N, C-alpha and C positions, 0 to 999 in steps of 0.2 A: 554563504551557502545559508536557501531558505529556510525557514523556521517556521513551526504548524503551534498550533493552539487549540484546543475542544470547541468541537460544533456546536455542542450540547451549554459547555459555559458561557461562549458571545450571545448565546439566542436565550440563557435565562438572564444575565446581564439585557440584554435590549428589552425583554418582557419586562422584567419589573422597573425602568426607569422607562418603559414607552408614556410618556404624555406629561413630561415631573415637569417643573419647569426647571432648565437647566438637562432636562432629559441627555442629550445626546454627547453634552461634554461628559456630565459624570459617567455615560457610560463607555467612550474613548478612553474613561480614565480607568476606570475596572479592566476595558479588555486590555492593555498596554500594560496591568501588572500581572496577567496572567501567565504561566507559567509557557516555555515553550521545549519544543522538544526537535533535536533534527530527525526530519524524515528520512525514511532508510532506504537504499539506493540498492538494487538488488537487480539480475538477469538472469534468464532459463537456464541450464543448463540440462543437457539430454541422459537420463539415468544410464549408468555405465550396462545395466542390465539389459535398457531397450535397444540399447550400440547393439552386443552381442545378438539378440535377438533379427534385429536387419540384416548382419554381417553376416549370419546363416540361411538368409532368404524370408523371415516368417515374419507376420505382419505383427505391424501394436493393437489391430483390434480388443479393446476388453483394456489397455495397456494406459496406463497415466505414463507416459518417458517422459515431462518436461520437470524437472526438479529445482526450487526456486533457493538462487544461490546464498539467501538468508538466514532461512528456515528448514530445508531439509521438505516444504511443502511442495506437494506434486499434486500436477494439473495432465488433462489428456491432451488432442489433437491441436486444441484449439489453446492458443495460450493466450492472457489477459498482460491488461497493461499494469495492474496490479497484482503481488498474491492476495490470495483468496485468505492462507492462513494467517500471515504475518502484517499481511498493507503494505509489504514492502514496493516501492513504486519500482518496474521492471524497464530501466533504461540504462542498465552497464550494456557493456562494448560484447558482452557474448550472449546478446536474445538469442535464440535461435534460430 
């Protein structure tokens, strides 16, 4: 599985070592030692209240019907590739 590191940490290392003798190799060593995390993977689920409203013929105007499977964060009509609340990459099977 893919691993993630902090962009800010990488930029700090690169800026610190820029122009130094052996700066590239020093940067690569420091970057390889950064802590990693496993990315969150999720999918968008339609909220139960939104399903009920649609079944009753209501519109979802003003509603945020899509819920993140990872954190429960809600988004509106237009789903995104990433949850704006927790950052989960929305590539799961149940995507809207």
